[in-house]
N, CA, C and O atoms as a GROMACS GRO file, in nm:
protein
  420
    1MET      N    1  -1.443   0.194   0.926
    1MET     CA    2  -1.359   0.195   0.804
    1MET      C    3  -1.386   0.051   0.698
    1MET      O    4  -1.489  -0.017   0.710
    2SER      N    5  -1.307   0.028   0.624
    2SER     CA    6  -1.278  -0.140   0.584
    2SER      C    7  -1.120  -0.156   0.626
    2SER      O    8  -1.029  -0.074   0.612
    3GLN      N    9  -1.117  -0.236   0.660
    3GLN     CA   10  -0.974  -0.308   0.668
    3GLN      C   11  -0.942  -0.429   0.608
    3GLN      O   12  -0.996  -0.530   0.653
    4HIS      N   13  -0.828  -0.443   0.473
    4HIS     CA   14  -0.839  -0.556   0.433
    4HIS      C   15  -0.672  -0.576   0.471
    4HIS      O   16  -0.582  -0.493   0.454
    5CYS      N   17  -0.664  -0.718   0.530
    5CYS     CA   18  -0.528  -0.730   0.549
    5CYS      C   19  -0.484  -0.843   0.449
    5CYS      O   20  -0.568  -0.899   0.380
    6TYR      N   21  -0.320  -0.884   0.439
    6TYR     CA   22  -0.276  -0.945   0.368
    6TYR      C   23  -0.138  -0.966   0.398
    6TYR      O   24  -0.050  -0.884   0.375
    7GLN      N   25  -0.116  -1.114   0.468
    7GLN     CA   26   0.079  -1.080   0.519
    7GLN      C   27   0.146  -1.191   0.392
    7GLN      O   28   0.114  -1.283   0.317
    8SER      N   29   0.236  -1.123   0.425
    8SER     CA   30   0.384  -1.055   0.313
    8SER      C   31   0.535  -1.115   0.388
    8SER      O   32   0.556  -1.163   0.499
    9THR      N   33   0.611  -1.091   0.286
    9THR     CA   34   0.762  -1.056   0.361
    9THR      C   35   0.795  -0.962   0.299
    9THR      O   36   0.738  -0.930   0.194
   10TYR      N   37   0.906  -0.889   0.355
   10TYR     CA   38   0.976  -0.797   0.311
   10TYR      C   39   1.077  -0.768   0.367
   10TYR      O   40   1.081  -0.735   0.486
   11GLN      N   41   1.181  -0.775   0.288
   11GLN     CA   42   1.374  -0.808   0.328
   11GLN      C   43   1.362  -0.908   0.448
   11GLN      O   44   1.389  -0.892   0.567
   12GLY      N   45   1.300  -1.050   0.358
   12GLY     CA   46   1.265  -1.140   0.496
   12GLY      C   47   1.188  -1.181   0.597
   12GLY      O   48   1.157  -1.288   0.647
   13GLN      N   49   1.157  -1.022   0.621
   13GLN     CA   50   1.088  -1.027   0.720
   13GLN      C   51   0.890  -1.013   0.726
   13GLN      O   52   0.839  -0.918   0.668
   14PRO      N   53   0.826  -1.087   0.778
   14PRO     CA   54   0.747  -1.066   0.780
   14PRO      C   55   0.637  -0.984   0.797
   14PRO      O   56   0.640  -0.932   0.909
   15ILE      N   57   0.567  -0.959   0.748
   15ILE     CA   58   0.493  -0.801   0.778
   15ILE      C   59   0.324  -0.843   0.700
   15ILE      O   60   0.301  -0.946   0.637
   16THR      N   61   0.222  -0.728   0.729
   16THR     CA   62   0.061  -0.729   0.733
   16THR      C   63   0.072  -0.584   0.638
   16THR      O   64   0.136  -0.484   0.673
   17ILE      N   65   0.019  -0.593   0.548
   17ILE     CA   66   0.003  -0.479   0.429
   17ILE      C   67  -0.153  -0.479   0.462
   17ILE      O   68  -0.240  -0.547   0.409
   18LEU      N   69  -0.165  -0.383   0.564
   18LEU     CA   70  -0.333  -0.381   0.565
   18LEU      C   71  -0.397  -0.188   0.532
   18LEU      O   72  -0.358  -0.082   0.580
   19MET      N   73  -0.531  -0.224   0.406
   19MET     CA   74  -0.540  -0.142   0.307
   19MET      C   75  -0.713  -0.129   0.343
   19MET      O   76  -0.804  -0.212   0.352
   20GLY      N   77  -0.704  -0.004   0.354
   20GLY     CA   78  -0.909  -0.014   0.320
   20GLY      C   79  -0.922   0.178   0.293
   20GLY      O   80  -0.852   0.252   0.225
   21TRP      N   81  -1.054   0.207   0.388
   21TRP     CA   82  -1.158   0.282   0.333
   21TRP      C   83  -1.161   0.342   0.474
   21TRP      O   84  -1.175   0.273   0.575
   22ASP      N   85  -1.139   0.534   0.477
   22ASP     CA   86  -1.168   0.532   0.600
   22ASP      C   87  -1.308   0.638   0.580
   22ASP      O   88  -1.304   0.752   0.533
   23ARG      N   89  -1.417   0.574   0.626
   23ARG     CA   90  -1.540   0.665   0.598
   23ARG      C   91  -1.527   0.779   0.633
   23ARG      O   92  -1.537   0.864   0.544
   24PRO      N   93  -1.494   0.840   0.816
   24PRO     CA   94  -1.480   0.927   0.838
   24PRO      C   95  -1.399   1.024   0.741
   24PRO      O   96  -1.445   1.104   0.659
   25LEU      N   97  -1.308   1.005   0.763
   25LEU     CA   98  -1.196   1.059   0.659
   25LEU      C   99  -1.201   1.067   0.529
   25LEU      O  100  -1.095   1.084   0.469
   26GLN      N  101  -1.289   1.060   0.476
   26GLN     CA  102  -1.332   0.984   0.299
   26GLN      C  103  -1.201   0.936   0.197
   26GLN      O  104  -1.200   0.962   0.077
   27GLY      N  105  -1.141   0.894   0.234
   27GLY     CA  106  -1.036   0.868   0.174
   27GLY      C  107  -0.991   0.681   0.197
   27GLY      O  108  -1.052   0.592   0.255
   28PHE      N  109  -0.870   0.680   0.128
   28PHE     CA  110  -0.804   0.492   0.152
   28PHE      C  111  -0.687   0.544   0.254
   28PHE      O  112  -0.679   0.661   0.290
   29PHE      N  113  -0.614   0.460   0.287
   29PHE     CA  114  -0.523   0.428   0.392
   29PHE      C  115  -0.424   0.312   0.318
   29PHE      O  116  -0.452   0.236   0.226
   30MET      N  117  -0.297   0.327   0.394
   30MET     CA  118  -0.250   0.211   0.367
   30MET      C  119  -0.116   0.238   0.487
   30MET      O  120  -0.050   0.341   0.499
   31VAL      N  121  -0.106   0.133   0.552
   31VAL     CA  122  -0.032   0.056   0.655
   31VAL      C  123   0.054  -0.018   0.638
   31VAL      O  124  -0.008  -0.119   0.604
   32ILE      N  125   0.194  -0.053   0.635
   32ILE     CA  126   0.274  -0.172   0.603
   32ILE      C  127   0.389  -0.208   0.785
   32ILE      O  128   0.493  -0.167   0.837
   33HIS      N  129   0.311  -0.279   0.804
   33HIS     CA  130   0.324  -0.274   0.969
   33HIS      C  131   0.481  -0.424   0.932
   33HIS      O  132   0.485  -0.478   0.821
   34GLU      N  133   0.550  -0.449   1.007
   34GLU     CA  134   0.692  -0.535   1.012
   34GLU      C  135   0.642  -0.622   1.166
   34GLU      O  136   0.680  -0.571   1.271
   35GLU      N  137   0.580  -0.714   1.169
   35GLU     CA  138   0.548  -0.791   1.278
   35GLU      C  139   0.728  -0.778   1.420
   35GLU      O  140   0.753  -0.712   1.520
   36GLU      N  141   0.766  -0.836   1.377
   36GLU     CA  142   0.876  -0.926   1.470
   36GLU      C  143   0.938  -0.763   1.516
   36GLU      O  144   0.934  -0.774   1.639
   37LYS      N  145   0.969  -0.681   1.499
   37LYS     CA  146   1.041  -0.558   1.491
   37LYS      C  147   0.957  -0.457   1.523
   37LYS      O  148   0.997  -0.345   1.555
   38GLU      N  149   0.786  -0.504   1.514
   38GLU     CA  150   0.680  -0.412   1.567
   38GLU      C  151   0.709  -0.253   1.538
   38GLU      O  152   0.702  -0.156   1.614
   39ASP      N  153   0.742  -0.262   1.406
   39ASP     CA  154   0.755  -0.134   1.309
   39ASP      C  155   0.682  -0.132   1.218
   39ASP      O  156   0.611  -0.226   1.184
   40TYR      N  157   0.692   0.040   1.133
   40TYR     CA  158   0.603   0.035   0.996
   40TYR      C  159   0.736   0.019   0.890
   40TYR      O  160   0.844   0.038   0.946
   41VAL      N  161   0.740  -0.003   0.795
   41VAL     CA  162   0.724  -0.007   0.700
   41VAL      C  163   0.730   0.097   0.576
   41VAL      O  164   0.815   0.140   0.498
   42TYR      N  165   0.573   0.115   0.603
   42TYR     CA  166   0.514   0.225   0.521
   42TYR      C  167   0.397   0.288   0.572
   42TYR      O  168   0.302   0.221   0.531
   43THR      N  169   0.364   0.368   0.630
   43THR     CA  170   0.214   0.403   0.708
   43THR      C  171   0.180   0.569   0.619
   43THR      O  172   0.260   0.662   0.607
   44ASN      N  173   0.084   0.566   0.584
   44ASN     CA  174  -0.025   0.679   0.494
   44ASN      C  175   0.018   0.820   0.567
   44ASN      O  176   0.046   0.930   0.521
   45LEU      N  177   0.009   0.763   0.713
   45LEU     CA  178   0.008   0.943   0.848
   45LEU      C  179   0.137   0.970   0.767
   45LEU      O  180   0.115   1.061   0.688
   46GLU      N  181   0.311   0.908   0.753
   46GLU     CA  182   0.386   0.956   0.786
   46GLU      C  183   0.448   0.997   0.570
   46GLU      O  184   0.544   1.054   0.518
   47ASP      N  185   0.377   0.956   0.541
   47ASP     CA  186   0.442   0.989   0.333
   47ASP      C  187   0.400   1.129   0.335
   47ASP      O  188   0.279   1.148   0.337
   48SER      N  189   0.474   1.225   0.336
   48SER     CA  190   0.445   1.408   0.318
   48SER      C  191   0.414   1.388   0.150
   48SER      O  192   0.363   1.497   0.125
   49THR      N  193   0.416   1.350   0.086
   49THR     CA  194   0.395   1.312  -0.072
   49THR      C  195   0.182   1.328  -0.021
   49THR      O  196   0.107   1.349  -0.117
   50LEU      N  197   0.136   1.320   0.078
   50LEU     CA  198   0.001   1.301   0.114
   50LEU      C  199  -0.062   1.402   0.240
   50LEU      O  200  -0.164   1.395   0.308
   51PHE      N  201   0.045   1.492   0.234
   51PHE     CA  202   0.007   1.563   0.356
   51PHE      C  203  -0.133   1.707   0.306
   51PHE      O  204  -0.207   1.779   0.373
   52SER      N  205  -0.110   1.692   0.170
   52SER     CA  206  -0.253   1.751   0.087
   52SER      C  207  -0.350   1.689   0.138
   52SER      O  208  -0.464   1.735   0.131
   53CYS      N  209  -0.330   1.603   0.184
   53CYS     CA  210  -0.506   1.534   0.205
   53CYS      C  211  -0.496   1.450   0.372
   53CYS      O  212  -0.559   1.366   0.437
   54SER      N  213  -0.404   1.516   0.382
   54SER     CA  214  -0.405   1.451   0.546
   54SER      C  215  -0.412   1.336   0.559
   54SER      O  216  -0.485   1.281   0.642
   55GLY      N  217  -0.308   1.255   0.453
   55GLY     CA  218  -0.279   1.145   0.452
   55GLY      C  219  -0.355   1.044   0.383
   55GLY      O  220  -0.306   0.938   0.345
   56PHE      N  221  -0.508   1.086   0.363
   56PHE     CA  222  -0.618   0.978   0.309
   56PHE      C  223  -0.653   1.020   0.129
   56PHE      O  224  -0.724   1.111   0.086
   57PRO      N  225  -0.597   0.945   0.075
   57PRO     CA  226  -0.624   1.061  -0.118
   57PRO      C  227  -0.736   0.959  -0.128
   57PRO      O  228  -0.751   0.850  -0.074
   58HIS      N  229  -0.832   1.048  -0.240
   58HIS     CA  230  -0.952   0.972  -0.260
   58HIS      C  231  -0.943   0.884  -0.388
   58HIS      O  232  -1.032   0.895  -0.472
   59SER      N  233  -0.791   0.755  -0.417
   59SER     CA  234  -0.762   0.693  -0.544
   59SER      C  235  -0.679   0.575  -0.417
   59SER      O  236  -0.638   0.591  -0.302
   60LEU      N  237  -0.682   0.490  -0.485
   60LEU     CA  238  -0.530   0.402  -0.463
   60LEU      C  239  -0.402   0.400  -0.512
   60LEU      O  240  -0.310   0.329  -0.471
   61ASP      N  241  -0.397   0.522  -0.648
   61ASP     CA  242  -0.315   0.456  -0.709
   61ASP      C  243  -0.185   0.494  -0.659
   61ASP      O  244  -0.083   0.449  -0.712
   62HIS      N  245  -0.181   0.590  -0.539
   62HIS     CA  246  -0.056   0.653  -0.485
   62HIS      C  247   0.015   0.486  -0.413
   62HIS      O  248   0.121   0.427  -0.434
   63PHE      N  249  -0.106   0.456  -0.321
   63PHE     CA  250  -0.028   0.328  -0.219
   63PHE      C  251  -0.048   0.252  -0.342
   63PHE      O  252   0.073   0.274  -0.330
   64GLN      N  253  -0.075   0.180  -0.455
   64GLN     CA  254  -0.059   0.045  -0.556
   64GLN      C  255   0.064   0.119  -0.626
   64GLN      O  256   0.117   0.048  -0.711
   65GLN      N  257   0.118   0.237  -0.611
   65GLN     CA  258   0.262   0.249  -0.699
   65GLN      C  259   0.353   0.211  -0.535
   65GLN      O  260   0.444   0.128  -0.533
   66LYS      N  261   0.324   0.259  -0.455
   66LYS     CA  262   0.423   0.252  -0.338
   66LYS      C  263   0.431   0.109  -0.352
   66LYS      O  264   0.531   0.056  -0.401
   67LEU      N  265   0.336   0.046  -0.312
   67LEU     CA  266   0.338  -0.129  -0.346
   67LEU      C  267   0.451  -0.172  -0.392
   67LEU      O  268   0.537  -0.235  -0.331
   68ILE      N  269   0.449  -0.111  -0.585
   68ILE     CA  270   0.529  -0.131  -0.688
   68ILE      C  271   0.687  -0.135  -0.645
   68ILE      O  272   0.764  -0.231  -0.656
   69GLU      N  273   0.727   0.058  -0.567
   69GLU     CA  274   0.846   0.007  -0.512
   69GLU      C  275   0.913  -0.029  -0.453
   69GLU      O  276   1.035  -0.032  -0.468
   70LEU      N  277   0.802  -0.096  -0.308
   70LEU     CA  278   0.912  -0.163  -0.229
   70LEU      C  279   0.865  -0.322  -0.251
   70LEU      O  280   0.831  -0.402  -0.164
   71ARG      N  281   0.878  -0.350  -0.438
   71ARG     CA  282   0.865  -0.470  -0.436
   71ARG      C  283   0.769  -0.592  -0.345
   71ARG      O  284   0.791  -0.702  -0.293
   72LEU      N  285   0.640  -0.490  -0.364
   72LEU     CA  286   0.552  -0.613  -0.291
   72LEU      C  287   0.434  -0.616  -0.351
   72LEU      O  288   0.445  -0.546  -0.451
   73SER      N  289   0.281  -0.678  -0.342
   73SER     CA  290   0.211  -0.706  -0.438
   73SER      C  291   0.088  -0.756  -0.320
   73SER      O  292   0.113  -0.809  -0.211
   74VAL      N  293  -0.033  -0.726  -0.370
   74VAL     CA  294  -0.133  -0.762  -0.280
   74VAL      C  295  -0.244  -0.861  -0.393
   74VAL      O  296  -0.229  -0.870  -0.515
   75PRO      N  297  -0.353  -0.927  -0.312
   75PRO     CA  298  -0.424  -0.995  -0.421
   75PRO      C  299  -0.522  -0.900  -0.484
   75PRO      O  300  -0.600  -0.843  -0.408
   76ALA      N  301  -0.530  -0.863  -0.670
   76ALA     CA  302  -0.544  -0.831  -0.675
   76ALA      C  303  -0.755  -0.801  -0.676
   76ALA      O  304  -0.815  -0.707  -0.728
   77LEU      N  305  -0.800  -0.897  -0.615
   77LEU     CA  306  -0.927  -0.924  -0.487
   77LEU      C  307  -0.936  -0.796  -0.420
   77LEU      O  308  -1.013  -0.703  -0.444
   78MET      N  309  -0.822  -0.809  -0.313
   78MET     CA  310  -0.811  -0.683  -0.265
   78MET      C  311  -0.833  -0.586  -0.296
   78MET      O  312  -0.917  -0.517  -0.238
   79ILE      N  313  -0.754  -0.539  -0.417
   79ILE     CA  314  -0.772  -0.407  -0.482
   79ILE      C  315  -0.949  -0.404  -0.441
   79ILE      O  316  -1.004  -0.367  -0.337
   80GLN      N  317  -1.017  -0.470  -0.593
   80GLN     CA  318  -1.115  -0.468  -0.638
   80GLN      C  319  -1.201  -0.387  -0.483
   80GLN      O  320  -1.232  -0.268  -0.485
   81GLU      N  321  -1.228  -0.480  -0.356
   81GLU     CA  322  -1.296  -0.462  -0.294
   81GLU      C  323  -1.292  -0.359  -0.218
   81GLU      O  324  -1.395  -0.296  -0.193
   82ILE      N  325  -1.147  -0.318  -0.157
   82ILE     CA  326  -1.081  -0.150  -0.103
   82ILE      C  327  -1.195  -0.048  -0.281
   82ILE      O  328  -1.200   0.074  -0.265
   83LYS      N  329  -1.222  -0.067  -0.332
   83LYS     CA  330  -1.257   0.015  -0.426
   83LYS      C  331  -1.429  -0.016  -0.398
   83LYS      O  332  -1.502   0.082  -0.387
   84LYS      N  333  -1.469  -0.111  -0.390
   84LYS     CA  334  -1.627  -0.149  -0.362
   84LYS      C  335  -1.621  -0.017  -0.244
   84LYS      O  336  -1.665   0.096  -0.265
   85ASP      N  337  -1.542  -0.073  -0.091
   85ASP     CA  338  -1.596  -0.010  -0.046
   85ASP      C  339  -1.648   0.110   0.024
   85ASP      O  340  -1.730   0.144   0.110
   86ALA      N  341  -1.504   0.190  -0.109
   86ALA     CA  342  -1.573   0.330  -0.066
   86ALA      C  343  -1.689   0.391  -0.171
   86ALA      O  344  -1.765   0.486  -0.153
   87GLY      N  345  -1.677   0.316  -0.268
   87GLY     CA  346  -1.878   0.326  -0.384
   87GLY      C  347  -1.905   0.306  -0.314
   87GLY      O  348  -1.966   0.409  -0.286
   88ALA      N  349  -1.928   0.205  -0.182
   88ALA     CA  350  -2.008   0.197  -0.106
   88ALA      C  351  -2.013   0.271   0.058
   88ALA      O  352  -2.103   0.236   0.134
   89ASN      N  353  -1.910   0.373   0.102
   89ASN     CA  354  -1.887   0.428   0.136
   89ASN      C  355  -1.921   0.355   0.316
   89ASN      O  356  -1.985   0.376   0.419
   90MET      N  357  -1.803   0.241   0.238
   90MET     CA  358  -1.852   0.128   0.374
   90MET      C  359  -1.741   0.099   0.529
   90MET      O  360  -1.620   0.122   0.530
   91GLY      N  361  -1.802   0.058   0.621
   91GLY     CA  362  -1.745   0.129   0.737
   91GLY      C  363  -1.776  -0.015   0.844
   91GLY      O  364  -1.874  -0.087   0.824
   92ASN      N  365  -1.688  -0.037   0.945
   92ASN     CA  366  -1.672  -0.194   0.972
   92ASN      C  367  -1.659  -0.283   0.922
   92ASN      O  368  -1.746  -0.366   0.949
   93ARG      N  369  -1.556  -0.328   0.823
   93ARG     CA  370  -1.552  -0.455   0.773
   93ARG      C  371  -1.383  -0.489   0.734
   93ARG      O  372  -1.291  -0.425   0.683
   94TYR      N  373  -1.398  -0.613   0.784
   94TYR     CA  374  -1.282  -0.642   0.822
   94TYR      C  375  -1.275  -0.759   0.761
   94TYR      O  376  -1.353  -0.853   0.779
   95VAL      N  377  -1.146  -0.754   0.659
   95VAL     CA  378  -1.144  -0.938   0.543
   95VAL      C  379  -0.961  -0.929   0.567
   95VAL      O  380  -0.884  -0.836   0.588
   96ILE      N  381  -0.948  -1.057   0.553
   96ILE     CA  382  -0.776  -1.155   0.545
   96ILE      C  383  -0.832  -1.200   0.475
   96ILE      O  384  -0.947  -1.244   0.475
   97TYR      N  385  -0.701  -1.190   0.352
   97TYR     CA  386  -0.662  -1.225   0.279
   97TYR      C  387  -0.534  -1.334   0.216
   97TYR      O  388  -0.419  -1.291   0.211
   98GLU      N  389  -0.563  -1.460   0.176
   98GLU     CA  390  -0.467  -1.590   0.215
   98GLU      C  391  -0.433  -1.588   0.083
   98GLU      O  392  -0.492  -1.532  -0.010
   99HIS      N  393  -0.319  -1.661   0.082
   99HIS     CA  394  -0.176  -1.714   0.002
   99HIS      C  395  -0.246  -1.797  -0.127
   99HIS      O  396  -0.216  -1.795  -0.247
  100ASP      N  397  -0.350  -1.869  -0.055
  100ASP     CA  398  -0.424  -1.974  -0.136
  100ASP      C  399  -0.532  -1.908  -0.219
  100ASP      O  400  -0.612  -1.973  -0.286
  101GLY      N  401  -0.531  -1.789  -0.213
  101GLY     CA  402  -0.660  -1.700  -0.304
  101GLY      C  403  -0.820  -1.723  -0.231
  101GLY      O  404  -0.929  -1.703  -0.284
  102SER      N  405  -0.787  -1.778  -0.075
  102SER     CA  406  -0.904  -1.764  -0.024
  102SER      C  407  -0.949  -1.609   0.072
  102SER      O  408  -0.880  -1.508   0.085
  103VAL      N  409  -1.084  -1.636   0.126
  103VAL     CA  410  -1.098  -1.470   0.217
  103VAL      C  411  -1.181  -1.493   0.335
  103VAL      O  412  -1.292  -1.544   0.333
  104ARG      N  413  -1.128  -1.459   0.419
  104ARG     CA  414  -1.208  -1.443   0.535
  104ARG      C  415  -1.234  -1.331   0.581
  104ARG      O  416  -1.143  -1.249   0.586
  105ALA      N  417  -1.394  -1.288   0.636
  105ALA     CA  418  -1.446  -1.219   0.671
  105ALA      C  419  -1.448  -1.166   0.810
  105ALA      O  420  -1.523  -1.073   0.839
   0.00000   0.00000   0.00000
């Protein structure tokens, strides 16, 4: 699976947004983890609207809408790279996106 991480804040708390392509399940995923409480703000596996695809949709549209609903955003490059991962059926890739626009792979 490819994993793309971006750190942000949600309701004043530090969070990590993890998105990517799951090669074995052939779908996208998104998990938003609240660091201090060690709790999830969102996880695709518990999203009842995604049960028909076992939580792994074939499009990022649902997750992009969820980010808007939560008033969160990720760098546009992150979305582009995740889509590239799906097109290449990428696995075992880990990328961190910094607020200054830099990327660590």
